[in-house]
C-alpha beads as a LAMMPS data file, in Angstrom:
LAMMPS data file: protein, C-alpha beads

70 atoms
69 bonds

1 atom types
1 bond types

-500.0 500.0 xlo xhi
-500.0 500.0 ylo yhi
-500.0 500.0 zlo zhi

Masses

1 110.0

Atoms # bond

1 1 1 250.626 233.738 -419.735
2 1 1 252.789 234.038 -417.672
3 1 1 254.144 230.216 -416.205
4 1 1 252.765 229.779 -412.908
5 1 1 255.832 227.228 -411.539
6 1 1 258.535 228.762 -409.026
7 1 1 261.518 226.407 -408.645
8 1 1 263.954 225.908 -405.939
9 1 1 267.613 224.678 -406.298
10 1 1 269.344 224.455 -402.734
11 1 1 273.041 224.407 -403.465
12 1 1 274.952 225.685 -407.024
13 1 1 277.856 223.184 -407.255
14 1 1 278.396 220.730 -409.862
15 1 1 274.849 219.520 -410.600
16 1 1 272.823 222.609 -409.033
17 1 1 274.369 225.097 -411.135
18 1 1 273.511 223.863 -413.989
19 1 1 269.465 223.211 -413.444
20 1 1 268.885 226.127 -411.971
21 1 1 270.479 227.698 -415.957
22 1 1 267.972 225.336 -417.689
23 1 1 264.450 225.679 -415.461
24 1 1 265.737 229.884 -415.067
25 1 1 265.162 230.123 -418.731
26 1 1 261.874 228.924 -418.399
27 1 1 260.833 229.749 -414.917
28 1 1 261.446 231.771 -412.261
29 1 1 263.869 230.055 -409.799
30 1 1 265.631 231.201 -407.551
31 1 1 268.702 229.435 -407.267
32 1 1 270.403 229.593 -403.003
33 1 1 273.463 228.872 -401.625
34 1 1 274.986 229.113 -398.621
35 1 1 278.150 230.635 -399.466
36 1 1 278.294 234.582 -400.082
37 1 1 280.970 235.036 -402.402
38 1 1 279.677 232.251 -405.059
39 1 1 276.415 234.016 -404.725
40 1 1 278.857 236.992 -405.143
41 1 1 280.862 235.930 -408.096
42 1 1 277.555 233.875 -409.761
43 1 1 275.647 237.120 -409.557
44 1 1 278.694 238.725 -411.639
45 1 1 278.190 235.112 -414.353
46 1 1 281.610 233.978 -413.246
47 1 1 281.777 230.076 -412.450
48 1 1 284.396 228.586 -410.622
49 1 1 283.125 225.110 -411.172
50 1 1 283.517 225.970 -415.331
51 1 1 280.098 224.616 -415.434
52 1 1 277.820 227.694 -416.340
53 1 1 279.930 230.088 -418.624
54 1 1 278.743 234.104 -418.260
55 1 1 276.754 233.961 -421.947
56 1 1 274.282 230.468 -420.085
57 1 1 274.264 232.421 -416.800
58 1 1 273.141 235.500 -418.079
59 1 1 270.299 233.680 -420.871
60 1 1 268.677 232.538 -418.021
61 1 1 266.330 235.771 -417.346
62 1 1 264.332 234.090 -415.218
63 1 1 266.759 232.895 -412.397
64 1 1 268.365 234.957 -409.053
65 1 1 270.591 233.840 -407.076
66 1 1 269.987 234.308 -403.094
67 1 1 272.010 232.522 -400.294
68 1 1 269.512 234.726 -397.695
69 1 1 266.639 232.263 -396.657
70 1 1 264.123 233.776 -395.981

Bonds

1 1 1 2
2 1 2 3
3 1 3 4
4 1 4 5
5 1 5 6
6 1 6 7
7 1 7 8
8 1 8 9
9 1 9 10
10 1 10 11
11 1 11 12
12 1 12 13
13 1 13 14
14 1 14 15
15 1 15 16
16 1 16 17
17 1 17 18
18 1 18 19
19 1 19 20
20 1 20 21
21 1 21 22
22 1 22 23
23 1 23 24
24 1 24 25
25 1 25 26
26 1 26 27
27 1 27 28
28 1 28 29
29 1 29 30
30 1 30 31
31 1 31 32
32 1 32 33
33 1 33 34
34 1 34 35
35 1 35 36
36 1 36 37
37 1 37 38
38 1 38 39
39 1 39 40
40 1 40 41
41 1 41 42
42 1 42 43
43 1 43 44
44 1 44 45
45 1 45 46
46 1 46 47
47 1 47 48
48 1 48 49
49 1 49 50
50 1 50 51
51 1 51 52
52 1 52 53
53 1 53 54
54 1 54 55
55 1 55 56
56 1 56 57
57 1 57 58
58 1 58 59
59 1 59 60
60 1 60 61
61 1 61 62
62 1 62 63
63 1 63 64
64 1 64 65
65 1 65 66
66 1 66 67
67 1 67 68
68 1 68 69
69 1 69 70
């Protein structure tokens, strides 16, 4: 059964990224940040804050990253 919940985490810093990663394991989750460089790094599995590692990010199969406000 498909989960009906969709979440958005605004700001992917020390608090937002770990939340997005955990929610993204179970729910469709959008991780939003205004910093394009940050989004590009996260899409490649790199977290400069060291709150999440590449394997944790990749395990969040339902997480997508974006800086597109639309």
